[in-house]
N, CA, C, O and the ligand as a Tripos MOL2 file, in Angstrom:
@<TRIPOS>MOLECULE
protein
  229   227    58     0     0
PROTEIN
NO_CHARGES

@<TRIPOS>ATOM
      1 N         -10.1290   13.4320  -32.3430 N.3       1 MET1
      2 CA         -9.6450   12.1930  -31.7430 C.3       1 MET1
      3 C         -10.4210   11.8510  -30.4770 C.2       1 MET1
      4 O         -10.3470   12.5670  -29.4790 O.2       1 MET1
      5 N         -11.1410   10.7860  -30.5280 N.am      2 SER2
      6 CA        -11.8690   10.3780  -29.3140 C.3       2 SER2
      7 C         -11.1630    9.1920  -28.6600 C.2       2 SER2
      8 O         -11.0300    8.1140  -29.2390 O.2       2 SER2
      9 N         -10.7460    9.4250  -27.5100 N.am      3 ASN3
     10 CA        -10.0210    8.3640  -26.7850 C.3       3 ASN3
     11 C         -10.7850    8.0240  -25.5210 C.2       3 ASN3
     12 O         -10.6380    8.6750  -24.4860 O.2       3 ASN3
     13 N         -11.5850    7.0110  -25.6270 N.am      4 SER4
     14 CA        -12.3860    6.6220  -24.4550 C.3       4 SER4
     15 C         -11.7110    5.5120  -23.6850 C.2       4 SER4
     16 O         -11.5940    4.3790  -24.1520 O.2       4 SER4
     17 N         -11.2800    5.8610  -22.5150 N.am      5 THR5
     18 CA        -10.6250    4.8530  -21.6950 C.3       5 THR5
     19 C         -11.5730    4.3800  -20.6150 C.2       5 THR5
     20 O         -11.5710    4.8570  -19.4800 O.2       5 THR5
     21 N         -12.3690    3.4340  -21.0170 N.am      6 ARG6
     22 CA        -13.2890    2.8900  -20.0110 C.3       6 ARG6
     23 C         -12.8000    1.5160  -19.5570 C.2       6 ARG6
     24 O         -13.2790    0.4660  -19.9870 O.2       6 ARG6
     25 N         -11.8700    1.5870  -18.7090 N.am      7 ARG7
     26 CA        -11.3120    0.3230  -18.2140 C.3       7 ARG7
     27 C         -11.7280    0.1050  -16.7740 C.2       7 ARG7
     28 O         -11.4570    0.9270  -15.8980 O.2       7 ARG7
     29 N         -12.3800   -0.9980  -16.5500 N.am      8 ARG8
     30 CA        -12.7810   -1.3050  -15.1840 C.3       8 ARG8
     31 C         -12.0380   -2.5460  -14.7240 C.2       8 ARG8
     32 O         -12.2720   -3.6510  -15.2150 O.2       8 ARG8
     33 N         -11.1710   -2.3510  -13.8080 N.am      9 THR9
     34 CA        -10.4400   -3.5190  -13.2880 C.3       9 THR9
     35 C         -10.8840   -3.8080  -11.8740 C.2       9 THR9
     36 O         -10.2390   -3.4350  -10.8940 O.2       9 THR9
     37 N         -11.9840   -4.4710  -11.8110 N.am     10 GLU10
     38 CA        -12.4800   -4.8420  -10.4860 C.3      10 GLU10
     39 C         -12.2110   -6.3290  -10.2350 C.2      10 GLU10
     40 O         -13.1050   -7.1760  -10.2230 O.2      10 GLU10
     41 N         -10.9500   -6.5750  -10.0410 N.am     11 GLN11
     42 CA        -10.5710   -7.9590   -9.7870 C.3      11 GLN11
     43 C         -10.1960   -8.1130   -8.3270 C.2      11 GLN11
     44 O          -9.0460   -7.9330   -7.9270 O.2      11 GLN11
     45 N         -11.1880   -8.4470   -7.5620 N.am     12 GLN12
     46 CA        -10.9370   -8.5950   -6.1230 C.3      12 GLN12
     47 C         -10.5660  -10.0300   -5.7550 C.2      12 GLN12
     48 O         -10.4850  -10.4100   -4.5870 O.2      12 GLN12
     49 N         -10.3470  -10.8060   -6.8230 N.am     13 THR13
     50 CA         -9.9990  -12.1990   -6.5560 C.3      13 THR13
     51 C          -8.5640  -12.3450   -6.0790 C.2      13 THR13
     52 O          -8.2330  -13.2090   -5.2670 O.2      13 THR13
     53 N          -7.7130  -11.4530   -6.6250 N.am     14 THR14
     54 CA         -6.3220  -11.5350   -6.2190 C.3      14 THR14
     55 C          -5.9460  -10.3170   -5.3910 C.2      14 THR14
     56 O          -5.2180   -9.4400   -5.8540 O.2      14 THR14
     57 N          -6.4360  -10.2720   -4.1930 N.am     15 MET15
     58 CA         -6.1310   -9.1680   -3.2880 C.3      15 MET15
     59 C          -4.8340   -9.5050   -2.5230 C.2      15 MET15
     60 O          -4.7970  -10.3360   -1.6160 O.2      15 MET15
     61 N          -3.7980   -8.8120   -2.9490 N.am     16 GLN16
     62 CA         -2.4960   -9.0910   -2.3530 C.3      16 GLN16
     63 C          -2.4180   -8.5260   -0.9290 C.2      16 GLN16
     64 O          -2.8310   -7.3980   -0.6590 O.2      16 GLN16
     65 N          -1.8890   -9.3310   -0.0580 N.am     17 GLU17
     66 CA         -1.7480   -8.8840    1.3300 C.3      17 GLU17
     67 C          -0.2690   -8.7780    1.7000 C.2      17 GLU17
     68 O           0.5550   -9.6180    1.3390 O.2      17 GLU17
     69 N           0.0200   -7.7330    2.4180 N.am     18 TYR18
     70 CA          1.3800   -7.5340    2.8820 C.3      18 TYR18
     71 C           1.3850   -7.3510    4.3830 C.2      18 TYR18
     72 O           0.3680   -7.0220    4.9930 O.2      18 TYR18
     73 N           2.5410   -7.5690    4.9600 N.am     19 THR19
     74 CA          2.7030   -7.2050    6.3640 C.3      19 THR19
     75 C           3.6740   -6.0510    6.4270 C.2      19 THR19
     76 O           4.8330   -6.1590    6.0260 O.2      19 THR19
     77 N           3.1750   -4.9470    6.9390 N.am     20 TYR20
     78 CA          3.9960   -3.7520    7.0370 C.3      20 TYR20
     79 C           4.6260   -3.7160    8.4410 C.2      20 TYR20
     80 O           3.9390   -3.8470    9.4540 O.2      20 TYR20
     81 N           5.9120   -3.5400    8.4630 N.am     21 ILE21
     82 CA          6.6060   -3.3950    9.7390 C.3      21 ILE21
     83 C           7.3730   -2.0870    9.7320 C.2      21 ILE21
     84 O           8.3010   -1.9000    8.9450 O.2      21 ILE21
     85 N           6.9810   -1.1960   10.6050 N.am     22 CYS22
     86 CA          7.5920    0.1330   10.6140 C.3      22 CYS22
     87 C           9.0370    0.0790   11.1120 C.2      22 CYS22
     88 O           9.3240   -0.5270   12.1450 O.2      22 CYS22
     89 N           9.9450    0.7210   10.3650 N.am     23 PRO23
     90 CA         11.3540    0.7220   10.7700 C.3      23 PRO23
     91 C          11.6100    1.5990   11.9990 C.2      23 PRO23
     92 O          12.6420    1.4760   12.6590 O.2      23 PRO23
     93 N          10.6610    2.4810   12.2940 N.am     24 GLU24
     94 CA         10.8420    3.3990   13.4060 C.3      24 GLU24
     95 C          10.1580    2.9010   14.6860 C.2      24 GLU24
     96 O          10.7970    2.7570   15.7280 O.2      24 GLU24
     97 N           8.8560    2.6430   14.5890 N.am     25 CYS25
     98 CA          8.1020    2.2760   15.7920 C.3      25 CYS25
     99 C           7.8030    0.7890   15.8690 C.2      25 CYS25
    100 O           7.1550    0.3200   16.8040 O.2      25 CYS25
    101 N           8.2910    0.0430   14.8560 N.am     26 THR26
    102 CA          8.1600   -1.4190   14.7900 C.3      26 THR26
    103 C           6.7080   -1.9140   14.8500 C.2      26 THR26
    104 O           6.4430   -3.0630   15.2040 O.2      26 THR26
    105 N           5.8010   -1.0410   14.5050 N.am     27 GLN27
    106 CA          4.3820   -1.4260   14.4520 C.3      27 GLN27
    107 C           4.1580   -2.3730   13.2750 C.2      27 GLN27
    108 O           4.6290   -2.1260   12.1650 O.2      27 GLN27
    109 N           3.4400   -3.4480   13.5330 N.am     28 GLU28
    110 CA          3.1350   -4.3900   12.4730 C.3      28 GLU28
    111 C           1.7020   -4.2680   12.0550 C.2      28 GLU28
    112 O           0.8040   -4.3380   12.8930 O.2      28 GLU28
    113 N           1.4600   -4.0830   10.7540 N.am     29 ILE29
    114 CA          0.1020   -3.9110   10.2600 C.3      29 ILE29
    115 C          -0.0980   -4.7590    9.0070 C.2      29 ILE29
    116 O           0.7390   -4.7400    8.1050 O.2      29 ILE29
    117 N          -1.1890   -5.4950    8.9480 N.am     30 SER30
    118 CA         -1.5380   -6.2060    7.7150 C.3      30 SER30
    119 C          -2.2150   -5.2490    6.7630 C.2      30 SER30
    120 O          -3.2000   -4.6070    7.1270 O.2      30 SER30
    121 N          -1.7030   -5.1410    5.5460 N.am     31 VAL31
    122 CA         -2.2520   -4.1930    4.5950 C.3      31 VAL31
    123 C          -2.4850   -4.8750    3.2440 C.2      31 VAL31
    124 O          -1.8740   -5.8960    2.9300 O.2      31 VAL31
    125 N          -3.3700   -4.2910    2.4680 N.am     32 ASN32
    126 CA         -3.5200   -4.7230    1.0860 C.3      32 ASN32
    127 C          -2.7480   -3.7860    0.1680 C.2      32 ASN32
    128 O          -2.0700   -2.8630    0.6170 O.2      32 ASN32
    129 N          -2.8680   -4.0460   -1.1140 N.am     33 ASP33
    130 CA         -2.0830   -3.2740   -2.0680 C.3      33 ASP33
    131 C          -2.3470   -1.7800   -2.0110 C.2      33 ASP33
    132 O          -1.4300   -0.9660   -2.1170 O.2      33 ASP33
    133 N          -3.6190   -1.4340   -1.8410 N.am     34 GLU34
    134 CA         -4.0330   -0.0410   -1.7870 C.3      34 GLU34
    135 C          -3.4450    0.6720   -0.5740 C.2      34 GLU34
    136 O          -2.9380    1.7890   -0.6700 O.2      34 GLU34
    137 N          -3.5270   -0.0070    0.5680 N.am     35 MET35
    138 CA         -3.0110    0.5790    1.7940 C.3      35 MET35
    139 C          -1.4870    0.6800    1.7270 C.2      35 MET35
    140 O          -0.8850    1.6170    2.2500 O.2      35 MET35
    141 N          -0.8920   -0.2910    1.0820 N.am     36 ARG36
    142 CA          0.5640   -0.2880    0.9440 C.3      36 ARG36
    143 C           0.9960    0.9710    0.1850 C.2      36 ARG36
    144 O           1.9290    1.6560    0.6040 O.2      36 ARG36
    145 N           0.3360    1.2710   -0.9070 N.am     37 ASN37
    146 CA          0.6590    2.4750   -1.6850 C.3      37 ASN37
    147 C           0.4380    3.7380   -0.8630 C.2      37 ASN37
    148 O           1.2190    4.6870   -0.9400 O.2      37 ASN37
    149 N          -0.6160    3.7410   -0.0890 N.am     38 ALA38
    150 CA         -0.9270    4.9290    0.7320 C.3      38 ALA38
    151 C           0.1500    5.1460    1.7780 C.2      38 ALA38
    152 O           0.5480    6.2810    2.0410 O.2      38 ALA38
    153 N           0.6160    4.0720    2.3700 N.am     39 ILE39
    154 CA          1.6410    4.1810    3.3980 C.3      39 ILE39
    155 C           2.9640    4.6010    2.7610 C.2      39 ILE39
    156 O           3.7100    5.3870    3.3450 O.2      39 ILE39
    157 N           3.2580    4.0860    1.5720 N.am     40 LEU40
    158 CA          4.4800    4.4740    0.8730 C.3      40 LEU40
    159 C           4.4710    5.9710    0.5520 C.2      40 LEU40
    160 O           5.5130    6.6270    0.5590 O.2      40 LEU40
    161 N           3.2750    6.4970    0.2720 N.am     41 MET41
    162 CA          3.1830    7.8940   -0.0800 C.3      41 MET41
    163 C           3.1560    8.8070    1.1540 C.2      41 MET41
    164 O           3.7590    9.8800    1.1620 O.2      41 MET41
    165 N           2.4480    8.3620    2.1840 N.am     42 ASN42
    166 CA          2.1940    9.2360    3.3290 C.3      42 ASN42
    167 C           3.0770    8.9450    4.5400 C.2      42 ASN42
    168 O           3.1370    9.7390    5.4790 O.2      42 ASN42
    169 N           3.7470    7.8250    4.5110 N.am     43 GLY43
    170 CA          4.5570    7.4550    5.6600 C.3      43 GLY43
    171 C           3.7960    6.5830    6.6220 C.2      43 GLY43
    172 O           2.6270    6.2670    6.4000 O.2      43 GLY43
    173 N           4.4550    6.1950    7.6870 N.am     44 CYS44
    174 CA          3.8580    5.3230    8.6940 C.3      44 CYS44
    175 C           2.5850    5.9500    9.2900 C.2      44 CYS44
    176 O           2.6070    7.1070    9.7110 O.2      44 CYS44
    177 N           1.4850    5.1960    9.3270 N.am     45 PRO45
    178 CA          0.2520    5.7410    9.8910 C.3      45 PRO45
    179 C           0.3210    5.9440   11.4050 C.2      45 PRO45
    180 O          -0.5290    6.6150   11.9900 O.2      45 PRO45
    181 N           1.3310    5.3620   12.0210 N.am     46 VAL46
    182 CA          1.4640    5.4850   13.4860 C.3      46 VAL46
    183 C           2.3980    6.6320   13.8490 C.2      46 VAL46
    184 O           2.0490    7.4960   14.6530 O.2      46 VAL46
    185 N           3.6080    6.6340   13.2400 N.am     47 CYS47
    186 CA          4.6140    7.6310   13.6670 C.3      47 CYS47
    187 C           5.0450    8.5310   12.5130 C.2      47 CYS47
    188 O           5.8950    9.4020   12.6960 O.2      47 CYS47
    189 N           4.4670    8.3320   11.3210 N.am     48 ALA48
    190 CA          4.7620    9.1830   10.1480 C.3      48 ALA48
    191 C           6.1840    9.0540    9.6490 C.2      48 ALA48
    192 O           6.6830    9.9540    8.9730 O.2      48 ALA48
    193 N           6.8410    7.9690    9.9620 N.am     49 ALA49
    194 CA          8.1910    7.7420    9.4720 C.3      49 ALA49
    195 C           8.1590    7.4750    7.9770 C.2      49 ALA49
    196 O           7.1580    7.0010    7.4400 O.2      49 ALA49
    197 N           9.2760    7.7880    7.3050 N.am     50 THR50
    198 CA          9.3830    7.4930    5.8840 C.3      50 THR50
    199 C           9.4620    5.9810    5.6690 C.2      50 THR50
    200 O          10.2370    5.2770    6.3160 O.2      50 THR50
    201 N           8.6390    5.5150    4.7470 N.am     51 VAL51
    202 CA          8.5190    4.0790    4.5190 C.3      51 VAL51
    203 C           8.9830    3.7450    3.1030 C.2      51 VAL51
    204 O           8.6790    4.4680    2.1550 O.2      51 VAL51
    205 N           9.7060    2.6650    2.9730 N.am     52 THR52
    206 CA         10.1290    2.1970    1.6590 C.3      52 THR52
    207 C           9.5320    0.8100    1.4040 C.2      52 THR52
    208 O           8.9490    0.1920    2.2960 O.2      52 THR52
    209 N           9.6910    0.3460    0.1850 N.am     53 ARG53
    210 CA          9.1050   -0.9460   -0.1960 C.3      53 ARG53
    211 C           9.6790   -2.0910    0.6050 C.2      53 ARG53
    212 O           9.0280   -3.1230    0.7700 O.2      53 ARG53
    213 N          10.8780   -1.9250    1.0980 N.am     54 THR54
    214 CA         11.5040   -3.0010    1.8310 C.3      54 THR54
    215 C          10.9160   -3.1960    3.2270 C.2      54 THR54
    216 O          11.2310   -4.1660    3.9170 O.2      54 THR54
    217 N          10.0570   -2.2610    3.6320 N.am     55 ASP55
    218 CA          9.3980   -2.3800    4.9300 C.3      55 ASP55
    219 C           8.1420   -3.2260    4.8520 C.2      55 ASP55
    220 O           7.4210   -3.3780    5.8380 O.2      55 ASP55
    221 N           7.8850   -3.7750    3.6760 N.am     56 PHE56
    222 CA          6.7200   -4.6630    3.4970 C.3      56 PHE56
    223 C           7.1850   -6.0690    3.2220 C.2      56 PHE56
    224 O           8.1330   -6.2840    2.4670 O.2      56 PHE56
    225 N           6.5290   -7.0120    3.8250 N.am     57 LYS57
    226 CA          6.8850   -8.4050    3.6030 C.3      57 LYS57
    227 C           5.7700   -9.1360    2.8910 C.2      57 LYS57
    228 O           5.8920  -10.3300    2.6170 O.2      57 LYS57
    229 ZN          5.9300    3.9130   12.6210 Zn       58 ZN58
@<TRIPOS>BOND
     1     1     2 1
     2     2     3 1
     3     3     4 2
     4     3     5 am
     5     5     6 1
     6     6     7 1
     7     7     8 2
     8     7     9 am
     9     9    10 1
    10    10    11 1
    11    11    12 2
    12    11    13 am
    13    13    14 1
    14    14    15 1
    15    15    16 2
    16    15    17 am
    17    17    18 1
    18    18    19 1
    19    19    20 2
    20    19    21 am
    21    21    22 1
    22    22    23 1
    23    23    24 2
    24    23    25 am
    25    25    26 1
    26    26    27 1
    27    27    28 2
    28    27    29 am
    29    29    30 1
    30    30    31 1
    31    31    32 2
    32    31    33 am
    33    33    34 1
    34    34    35 1
    35    35    36 2
    36    35    37 am
    37    37    38 1
    38    38    39 1
    39    39    40 2
    40    39    41 am
    41    41    42 1
    42    42    43 1
    43    43    44 2
    44    43    45 am
    45    45    46 1
    46    46    47 1
    47    47    48 2
    48    47    49 am
    49    49    50 1
    50    50    51 1
    51    51    52 2
    52    51    53 am
    53    53    54 1
    54    54    55 1
    55    55    56 2
    56    55    57 am
    57    57    58 1
    58    58    59 1
    59    59    60 2
    60    59    61 am
    61    61    62 1
    62    62    63 1
    63    63    64 2
    64    63    65 am
    65    65    66 1
    66    66    67 1
    67    67    68 2
    68    67    69 am
    69    69    70 1
    70    70    71 1
    71    71    72 2
    72    71    73 am
    73    73    74 1
    74    74    75 1
    75    75    76 2
    76    75    77 am
    77    77    78 1
    78    78    79 1
    79    79    80 2
    80    79    81 am
    81    81    82 1
    82    82    83 1
    83    83    84 2
    84    83    85 am
    85    85    86 1
    86    86    87 1
    87    87    88 2
    88    87    89 am
    89    89    90 1
    90    90    91 1
    91    91    92 2
    92    91    93 am
    93    93    94 1
    94    94    95 1
    95    95    96 2
    96    95    97 am
    97    97    98 1
    98    98    99 1
    99    99   100 2
   100    99   101 am
   101   101   102 1
   102   102   103 1
   103   103   104 2
   104   103   105 am
   105   105   106 1
   106   106   107 1
   107   107   108 2
   108   107   109 am
   109   109   110 1
   110   110   111 1
   111   111   112 2
   112   111   113 am
   113   113   114 1
   114   114   115 1
   115   115   116 2
   116   115   117 am
   117   117   118 1
   118   118   119 1
   119   119   120 2
   120   119   121 am
   121   121   122 1
   122   122   123 1
   123   123   124 2
   124   123   125 am
   125   125   126 1
   126   126   127 1
   127   127   128 2
   128   127   129 am
   129   129   130 1
   130   130   131 1
   131   131   132 2
   132   131   133 am
   133   133   134 1
   134   134   135 1
   135   135   136 2
   136   135   137 am
   137   137   138 1
   138   138   139 1
   139   139   140 2
   140   139   141 am
   141   141   142 1
   142   142   143 1
   143   143   144 2
   144   143   145 am
   145   145   146 1
   146   146   147 1
   147   147   148 2
   148   147   149 am
   149   149   150 1
   150   150   151 1
   151   151   152 2
   152   151   153 am
   153   153   154 1
   154   154   155 1
   155   155   156 2
   156   155   157 am
   157   157   158 1
   158   158   159 1
   159   159   160 2
   160   159   161 am
   161   161   162 1
   162   162   163 1
   163   163   164 2
   164   163   165 am
   165   165   166 1
   166   166   167 1
   167   167   168 2
   168   167   169 am
   169   169   170 1
   170   170   171 1
   171   171   172 2
   172   171   173 am
   173   173   174 1
   174   174   175 1
   175   175   176 2
   176   175   177 am
   177   177   178 1
   178   178   179 1
   179   179   180 2
   180   179   181 am
   181   181   182 1
   182   182   183 1
   183   183   184 2
   184   183   185 am
   185   185   186 1
   186   186   187 1
   187   187   188 2
   188   187   189 am
   189   189   190 1
   190   190   191 1
   191   191   192 2
   192   191   193 am
   193   193   194 1
   194   194   195 1
   195   195   196 2
   196   195   197 am
   197   197   198 1
   198   198   199 1
   199   199   200 2
   200   199   201 am
   201   201   202 1
   202   202   203 1
   203   203   204 2
   204   203   205 am
   205   205   206 1
   206   206   207 1
   207   207   208 2
   208   207   209 am
   209   209   210 1
   210   210   211 1
   211   211   212 2
   212   211   213 am
   213   213   214 1
   214   214   215 1
   215   215   216 2
   216   215   217 am
   217   217   218 1
   218   218   219 1
   219   219   220 2
   220   219   221 am
   221   221   222 1
   222   222   223 1
   223   223   224 2
   224   223   225 am
   225   225   226 1
   226   226   227 1
   227   227   228 2
@<TRIPOS>SUBSTRUCTURE
     1 MET1         2 RESIDUE 1 A MET
     2 SER2         6 RESIDUE 1 A SER
     3 ASN3        10 RESIDUE 1 A ASN
     4 SER4        14 RESIDUE 1 A SER
     5 THR5        18 RESIDUE 1 A THR
     6 ARG6        22 RESIDUE 1 A ARG
     7 ARG7        26 RESIDUE 1 A ARG
     8 ARG8        30 RESIDUE 1 A ARG
     9 THR9        34 RESIDUE 1 A THR
    10 GLU10       38 RESIDUE 1 A GLU
    11 GLN11       42 RESIDUE 1 A GLN
    12 GLN12       46 RESIDUE 1 A GLN
    13 THR13       50 RESIDUE 1 A THR
    14 THR14       54 RESIDUE 1 A THR
    15 MET15       58 RESIDUE 1 A MET
    16 GLN16       62 RESIDUE 1 A GLN
    17 GLU17       66 RESIDUE 1 A GLU
    18 TYR18       70 RESIDUE 1 A TYR
    19 THR19       74 RESIDUE 1 A THR
    20 TYR20       78 RESIDUE 1 A TYR
    21 ILE21       82 RESIDUE 1 A ILE
    22 CYS22       86 RESIDUE 1 A CYS
    23 PRO23       90 RESIDUE 1 A PRO
    24 GLU24       94 RESIDUE 1 A GLU
    25 CYS25       98 RESIDUE 1 A CYS
    26 THR26      102 RESIDUE 1 A THR
    27 GLN27      106 RESIDUE 1 A GLN
    28 GLU28      110 RESIDUE 1 A GLU
    29 ILE29      114 RESIDUE 1 A ILE
    30 SER30      118 RESIDUE 1 A SER
    31 VAL31      122 RESIDUE 1 A VAL
    32 ASN32      126 RESIDUE 1 A ASN
    33 ASP33      130 RESIDUE 1 A ASP
    34 GLU34      134 RESIDUE 1 A GLU
    35 MET35      138 RESIDUE 1 A MET
    36 ARG36      142 RESIDUE 1 A ARG
    37 ASN37      146 RESIDUE 1 A ASN
    38 ALA38      150 RESIDUE 1 A ALA
    39 ILE39      154 RESIDUE 1 A ILE
    40 LEU40      158 RESIDUE 1 A LEU
    41 MET41      162 RESIDUE 1 A MET
    42 ASN42      166 RESIDUE 1 A ASN
    43 GLY43      170 RESIDUE 1 A GLY
    44 CYS44      174 RESIDUE 1 A CYS
    45 PRO45      178 RESIDUE 1 A PRO
    46 VAL46      182 RESIDUE 1 A VAL
    47 CYS47      186 RESIDUE 1 A CYS
    48 ALA48      190 RESIDUE 1 A ALA
    49 ALA49      194 RESIDUE 1 A ALA
    50 THR50      198 RESIDUE 1 A THR
    51 VAL51      202 RESIDUE 1 A VAL
    52 THR52      206 RESIDUE 1 A THR
    53 ARG53      210 RESIDUE 1 A ARG
    54 THR54      214 RESIDUE 1 A THR
    55 ASP55      218 RESIDUE 1 A ASP
    56 PHE56      222 RESIDUE 1 A PHE
    57 LYS57      226 RESIDUE 1 A LYS
    58 ZN58       229 GROUP 0 **** ****
């Protein structure tokens, strides 16, 4: 069984922007989708607080 998954999704036309507002240190940062995911996984880049999706606007 050969399963070649060569999918290239380089669609930079729709780069979603969010505004992240930290619930702890109230830092406001403009982020894109990639950064948003990173912050959701790693926490606030400023104070390392736990971040949820509701902290993005
Ligand atoms: Zn913070």
